[in-house]
C-alpha positions in Angstrom: -16.5 55.9 -17.7 -17.9 52.6 -15.8 -18.4 53.8 -11.9 -21.2 52.9 -9.7 -21.7 51.5 -6.5 -18.6 50.0 -5.6 -20.4 47.3 -3.0 -19.6 43.7 -4.4 -22.5 41.8 -5.7 -22.6 37.9 -5.7 -19.2 36.6 -6.8 -17.7 39.6 -7.7 -13.9 39.6 -7.5 -11.5 42.5 -6.7 -8.6 42.5 -9.2 -5.7 44.2 -7.9 -3.7 45.0 -11.3 0.2 46.3 -10.4 1.6 48.0 -12.8 5.4 47.9 -12.8 7.9 49.7 -14.8 10.9 47.4 -15.2 13.5 50.4 -15.2 14.8 50.1 -19.3 16.6 53.3 -20.9 14.0 54.3 -23.0 11.1 54.3 -20.2 9.2 52.0 -22.3 9.3 48.4 -20.8 7.0 48.0 -18.4 4.7 45.1 -17.2 1.2 44.4 -15.8 1.3 42.1 -12.8 -2.2 41.2 -11.8 -2.9 39.1 -8.7 -6.5 37.8 -7.8 -8.2 38.5 -4.3 -11.8 37.7 -2.9 -14.0 39.9 -1.0 -12.9 39.0 2.4 -9.8 37.1 2.0 -6.3 38.6 2.5 -3.8 38.1 -0.4 -1.2 35.5 0.0 1.7 34.4 -1.8 1.1 31.3 -1.4 -1.5 28.6 -2.5 -4.0 29.1 0.2 -6.9 29.9 -2.3 -10.1 28.4 -3.5 -9.5 25.7 -6.0 -10.4 26.0 -9.9 -9.9 23.9 -12.3 -7.9 25.2 -15.3 -10.0 24.3 -18.1 -9.9 27.1 -20.5 -13.5 28.0 -19.5 -11.7 29.2 -16.1 -9.0 31.6 -17.8 -9.0 35.4 -16.7 -8.1 37.4 -19.5 -6.7 41.2 -19.2 -6.5 43.9 -21.7 -4.9 46.7 -21.6 -5.5 49.7 -24.1 -4.8 53.3 -24.7 -4.7 55.8 -27.5 -1.0 55.7 -27.3 -0.8 51.9 -27.7 -1.6 50.9 -31.7 -2.8 47.3 -30.7 -4.4 46.3 -27.4 -1.8 44.3 -25.1 -3.6 41.1 -23.9 -2.6 38.1 -21.4 -4.4 35.1 -19.7 -3.9 33.3 -16.5 -5.5 30.6 -15.0 -8.0 31.5 -11.4 -6.7 28.7 -9.6 -2.9 30.4 -10.0 -4.4 33.6 -8.7 -1.9 35.9 -10.8 -0.6 36.6 -14.2 1.4 39.2 -16.1 1.2 41.7 -18.9 4.7 42.9 -20.5 6.0 45.7 -22.6 3.4 48.5 -22.0 4.7 52.1 -22.9 3.9 54.4 -20.4 1.6 57.3 -20.7 -1.8 58.3 -19.8 -5.6 57.2 -20.5 -4.7 53.8 -20.3 -7.9 51.2 -19.5 -7.7 48.1 -18.1 -10.2 45.3 -18.8 -10.6 41.9 -17.6 -13.1 39.1 -18.4 -14.0 36.3 -16.2 -17.6 35.2 -17.1 -17.0 34.0 -20.5 -13.5 34.1 -22.4 -14.1 34.0 -26.2 -10.9 35.5 -26.9 -8.9 32.6 -26.3 -6.2 33.2 -29.0 -4.3 36.6 -27.9 -4.2 39.5 -29.8 -7.6 39.0 -31.8 -9.2 41.5 -29.7 -12.5 39.5 -29.5 -14.9 41.1 -27.2 -14.8 40.6 -23.7 -17.9 39.3 -22.1 -19.1 40.4 -18.4 -16.0 41.9 -17.7 -14.5 44.3 -15.5 -12.5 47.6 -16.1 -10.6 50.5 -15.0 -10.3 53.9 -16.4 -8.2 56.8 -16.4 -4.5 54.9 -15.7 -1.6 56.7 -16.0 1.8 55.2 -15.9 4.9 57.6 -15.5 8.6 55.8 -16.3 9.8 53.9 -13.3 6.1 54.2 -11.6 5.0 51.2 -9.7 1.3 51.4 -9.6 -1.7 49.0 -8.0 -5.1 49.5 -9.6 -8.4 47.6 -8.3 -10.7 46.5 -11.1 -14.0 45.4 -9.5 -15.6 42.4 -11.5 -19.7 42.5 -11.3 -22.4 39.8 -12.2 -23.9 39.5 -15.2 -26.9 42.1 -14.6 -25.5 44.1 -12.0 -26.4 47.8 -13.1 -23.9 50.7 -12.7 -23.5 54.2 -13.4 -21.1 55.1 -16.8 -21.9 59.3 -16.8 -23.4 62.1 -15.3 -23.4 62.7 -11.7 -23.9 60.7 -8.6 -27.0 60.7 -7.4 -28.6 63.5 -4.5 -31.1 63.2 -2.6 -32.6 60.3 -4.8 -32.3 61.8 -7.9 -29.7 63.0 -10.8 -28.3 66.4 -11.1 -28.3 68.5 -14.3 -24.9 70.1 -15.5 -22.9 70.2 -18.8 -19.1 70.1 -17.4 -16.6 67.2 -17.9 -15.1 67.3 -21.3 -12.2 65.7 -21.8 -12.2 63.9 -18.6 -14.1 60.5 -17.5 -17.2 60.2 -18.2 -18.3 58.8 -14.7 -17.4 62.2 -13.5 -19.0 64.2 -16.2 -22.4 65.7 -15.9 -25.1 65.6 -18.3 -28.7 67.1 -18.8 -32.1 65.3 -20.1 -29.9 62.4 -21.9 -33.0 61.7 -24.2 -31.1 59.5 -26.6 -27.8 56.7 -26.2 -26.3 54.6 -28.8 -23.5 52.7 -29.7 -20.7 52.9 -32.3 -19.0 50.5 -34.3 -15.5 50.9 -32.2 -18.2 50.6 -28.8 -18.1 54.4 -28.7 -21.1 55.6 -26.8 -22.7 58.9 -28.1 -25.0 60.5 -25.5 -27.4 63.6 -26.7 -27.5 66.1 -23.7 -30.4 67.5 -24.9 -30.9 70.2 -22.0 -27.7 71.9 -23.1 -27.9 71.1 -27.1 -25.1 68.7 -27.3 -24.3 65.2 -28.6 -21.3 63.9 -26.4 -19.5 60.8 -27.4 -17.3 58.3 -24.7 -14.7 57.0 -26.0 -13.4 53.2 -25.7 -11.1 54.6 -22.9 -13.5 56.1 -20.6 -13.4 59.8 -21.4 -16.2 62.0 -22.7 -16.0 64.9 -25.1 -18.1 67.2 -27.3 -19.0 65.7 -30.8 -22.2 67.7 -31.9 -24.3 71.1 -31.7 -23.8 74.3 -30.4 -26.7 76.2 -28.9 -30.6 76.0 -29.7 -32.0 75.2 -33.4 -30.8 77.6 -35.7 -30.0 77.8 -39.4 -28.1 74.5 -40.6 -25.7 74.6 -43.5 -24.7 71.3 -45.5 -21.0 70.2 -44.7 -20.3 72.5 -41.9 -18.8 71.1 -39.0 -21.4 69.0 -36.6 -19.3 70.2 -33.6 -20.6 73.6 -34.0 -23.6 73.4 -36.3 -26.8 75.0 -34.3 -28.5 71.5 -33.8 -30.9 72.3 -30.7 -32.1 69.1 -28.6 -31.4 66.0 -30.4 -34.3 63.5 -29.5 -32.8 60.4 -31.1 -29.8 58.8 -32.3 -29.1 55.7 -34.5 -25.8 54.6 -36.7 -25.5 53.2 -40.2 -24.1 50.6 -41.8 -20.5 53.2 -42.8 -20.5 54.0 -38.9 -22.1 57.8 -39.3 -24.1 58.8 -36.9 -28.0 59.9 -37.3 -30.2 62.1 -35.3 -33.5 63.4 -35.4 -34.1 66.9 -33.4 -36.7 69.2 -31.8 -37.3 70.7 -35.6 -37.6 67.3 -37.0 -34.6 67.4 -38.6 -33.1 64.7 -40.1 -29.2 64.6 -39.8 -26.1 62.7 -40.4 -22.6 63.0 -39.0 -19.6 61.7 -41.5 -17.7 59.4 -39.1 -14.7 60.4 -40.6 -15.2 64.0 -41.2 -17.5 65.2 -38.6 -19.1 67.2 -41.0 -23.0 67.4 -41.1 -25.6 66.4 -44.0 -29.2 67.6 -44.0 -31.0 64.5 -45.2 -34.9 66.3 -44.1 -35.5 69.8 -43.2 -39.3 69.6 -44.4 -41.7 70.1 -41.9 -39.8 71.9 -38.5 -41.8 72.1 -35.7 -44.8 70.3 -36.2 -44.8 67.6 -33.4 -45.4 68.2 -29.6 -41.8 67.8 -28.1 -43.3 66.2 -25.4 -44.0 63.1 -27.8 -40.5 62.0 -28.8 -39.7 61.4 -32.2 -37.6 58.1 -33.1 -35.7 57.4 -36.0 -34.2 53.8 -37.9 -31.6 54.0 -40.4 -31.1 51.3 -43.0 -28.7 52.9 -44.7 -27.3 56.2 -45.8 -30.3 56.8 -48.3 -33.0 55.1 -46.3 -34.7 56.3 -43.1 -38.0 55.5 -41.2 -39.2 58.1 -38.6 -42.0 58.9 -36.6 -43.2 61.8 -34.9 -44.6 60.5 -31.7 -47.9 62.5 -32.6 -49.3 61.2 -36.1 -50.5 58.5 -37.1 -48.0 57.8 -39.4 -44.8 55.7 -39.8 -42.3 57.9 -42.5 -39.8 57.2 -45.1 -37.2 59.4 -46.2 -35.5 58.9 -49.2 -33.5 61.1 -51.2 -34.5 63.9 -49.1 -38.1 63.3 -49.8 -40.6 62.1 -47.3 -43.5 59.8 -47.7 -46.0 57.5 -45.7 -44.7 54.2 -45.2 -47.3 52.9 -42.6 -50.6 55.1 -43.1 -53.9 55.3 -41.0 -55.8 55.7 -44.3 -59.5 54.2 -44.5 -60.9 51.2 -45.0 -59.1 50.5 -42.2 -57.8 46.8 -41.8 -57.0 45.3 -38.2 -56.5 41.5 -38.9 -53.2 40.1 -38.9 -51.1 40.7 -42.1 -53.2 43.9 -42.5 -52.2 46.2 -45.7 -49.3 48.3 -44.3 -51.5 51.3 -46.1 -54.7 50.8 -44.4 -53.4 50.1 -40.7 -55.2 52.1 -37.9 -51.8 52.7 -35.6 -52.5 54.9 -33.0 -49.6 57.4 -32.2 -46.6 55.3 -33.2 -44.0 56.4 -30.6 -40.5 54.4 -31.7 -39.6 52.7 -34.4 -36.4 50.3 -35.0 -35.2 48.3 -38.3 -34.3 44.9 -38.0 -32.4 43.3 -41.3 -34.0 40.1 -40.3 -37.0 39.3 -42.6 -35.8 42.3 -43.1 -38.5 43.7 -41.1 -39.8 47.4 -39.5 -41.1 47.4 -36.0 -42.8 50.4 -34.4 -44.1 51.0 -30.9 -48.2 51.3 -31.6 -48.7 53.2 -28.6 -52.5 53.9 -28.1 -53.2 50.4 -29.4 -51.1 48.6 -26.8 -49.1 46.9 -29.5 -45.4 46.7 -30.8 -46.0 45.8 -34.5 -43.9 45.0 -37.4 -44.2 45.3 -41.5 -42.2 42.7 -43.5 -40.1 45.1 -45.9 -41.1 44.1 -49.4 -44.1 42.2 -48.5 -45.9 45.6 -47.0 -47.7 43.9 -44.4 -48.5 44.3 -40.9 -48.2 41.9 -38.1 -48.3 42.0 -33.8 -44.6 41.2 -32.3 -46.1 42.2 -28.4 -49.4 42.5 -27.6 -52.8 40.9 -26.8 -56.0 42.5 -26.6 -57.1 40.8 -23.6 -54.9 42.2 -20.7 -53.1 40.0 -18.5 -51.1 41.1 -15.5 -47.3 40.8 -16.7 -45.2 38.3 -15.1 -41.5 37.3 -15.9 -41.2 34.4 -18.8 -44.8 35.7 -20.6 -45.4 34.8 -24.2 -45.1 38.2 -26.1 -48.3 37.7 -27.8 -49.9 36.9 -24.2 -48.7 40.3 -22.9 -50.0 43.4 -23.2 -47.5 46.3 -23.3 -49.4 49.6 -21.8 -48.9 52.8 -23.8 -45.6 51.4 -25.1 -43.4 54.5 -26.0 -40.0 52.8 -26.4 -38.7 49.9 -28.1 -35.4 49.2 -29.7 -33.9 45.9 -31.3 -30.6 44.2 -30.2 -29.0 43.3 -33.7 -25.8 41.4 -32.0 -27.6 39.2 -29.4 -31.3 39.3 -30.6 -33.0 41.2 -28.0 -35.6 43.7 -28.1 -36.0 46.1 -24.9 -39.2 47.7 -24.7 -40.4 50.7 -22.2 -44.1 51.5 -21.5 -45.2 54.8 -20.5 -46.2 54.6 -17.0 -43.4 52.4 -15.9 -40.1 53.4 -15.0 -38.5 50.7 -16.0 -37.1 48.1 -18.9 -38.5 45.1 -20.1 -37.1 42.4 -23.0 -37.9 40.3 -25.0 -35.5 37.4 -25.2 -34.4 35.2 -28.0 -36.4 32.5 -26.4 -39.7 34.5 -27.3 -40.8 35.0 -23.8 -40.8 38.8 -22.2 -38.8 39.7 -18.6 -38.4 42.5 -16.5 -34.7 44.0 -17.4 -34.3 46.7 -15.1 -36.0 49.1 -12.8 -38.5 48.2 -10.5 -41.3 50.4 -12.0 -41.1 53.2 -9.0 -39.5 56.4 -10.0 -35.9 57.2 -8.1 -32.6 56.7 -8.2 -31.3 54.1 -6.4 -29.5 50.0 -7.1 -26.4 51.1 -8.5 -24.0 48.0 -7.6 -27.0 45.8 -7.4 -29.2 43.8 -10.0 -30.8 46.1 -12.5 -34.0 44.5 -12.0 -34.1 45.8 -8.1 -32.8 49.8 -9.7 -34.8 53.2 -9.7 -35.0 54.7 -13.0 -36.8 58.0 -13.6 -37.9 58.2 -17.4 -35.7 55.7 -19.2 -36.1 57.0 -22.6 -33.3 54.7 -24.6 -31.1 51.4 -24.8 -28.2 50.6 -27.0 -25.9 47.7 -26.9 -22.7 47.4 -27.2 -20.7 44.7 -28.7 -19.6 43.3 -25.0 -23.2 42.6 -24.6 -23.3 45.7 -21.9 -26.6 47.5 -22.1 -27.1 51.3 -21.7 -30.0 53.0 -20.7 -30.7 56.8 -20.7 -32.0 57.4 -17.3 -33.4 60.6 -18.7 -35.1 62.1 -15.7 -31.7 61.4 -13.9 -29.7 63.2 -16.1 -27.1 60.2 -16.7 -26.4 56.9 -18.7 -26.2 53.4 -16.5 -25.3 50.3 -17.8 -26.5 46.7 -17.1 -23.4 44.1 -17.3 -23.7 41.6 -19.8 -27.6 42.3 -19.8 -27.6 41.5 -23.4 -25.8 38.0 -22.8 -27.8 34.6 -23.3 
């Protein structure tokens, strides 16, 4: 799943994980021996290594997981020792090895706490009696890598619809308009060109999840995997782990996480928006969904299959801070996201060059990002001094408190950090494909249209024009 450039950025480590089967009669007693090496250093059996303190903060955590392993197996060792071992790994395939060096929060083994800023290897297969070495590259926080989609050719990604059942890094996508993270850290991707939603599991493998052909007649409780959903423009997950989507036909659908059956939440306004204006939705719970269609000057609320205006462009206009939501002159809202703090609903007010929010229950509109005085952007700007130029995408990160922003003519992502300052996050602004294995801020992107964050602080970017999903390692972490 997580491939990308293999050159080592600063402080990057190569961890050699040697997997040994000890030859027990049932073939189930194996171990994972780990030796730490540094770029350019020749591994030795002796103590000739850089010295590191043995404080708990300098521990290395290794986690081995696979579908046939009921509970992930963990072990830790001190960096100064340069070696460690995990025993009792059953043989099998689809084994993943995850390693954390930056900030090990899982000091108590067996808790399976999130690994922050780790390295990984996917697709490991062990047969009884096999002795295998697996290289796990460790990346600096902020490094960008490709996790799904073809390697770039001629400075651009390649569209395709292959790879189901294999590693996601080897699969092809077509116009991934949306990316979303499930509660188990699975990654959902809308491969809109091929009318499919695909799922990357925790072990790095990709499979078909929903959609089967162009838009057609949908039935309640039909299998999502064979439903004619058509192109999916945005994805969101609800509190129960169900996947929600909004389609080209402006249908709002839910896929039950336990049954994979489809529910139709809204189907009343087919085809009334320009598909070039990406619709977007935000889920509060199974009965409350907000959405924009990117064209009409409204933020809509859907409850019980009925749509109503939530933020409306009615007269007489109110433009002051704390304006009534029913009389705020929003202009082409292009993205909407829910945040339980407040609680509040945030939306990108595209043609007014602002990000706004509504305090739910108070029903007043305030500015989150934006100033009427246009000042050139620089890292660390106050969000109320910055002027986002035609913001078309805006996503909140509920785990770490970041807000991610895309401006229409800037091929990159900016981030509003919890300290209330805006920074460049990924992309230089120029169009192209470059930078895997280096800092995200030096990479080239092509029309990035969606962002999602997993529990480990990794930030996934739907690099739509490059037909790829790219990931900024630990990019959401403080």
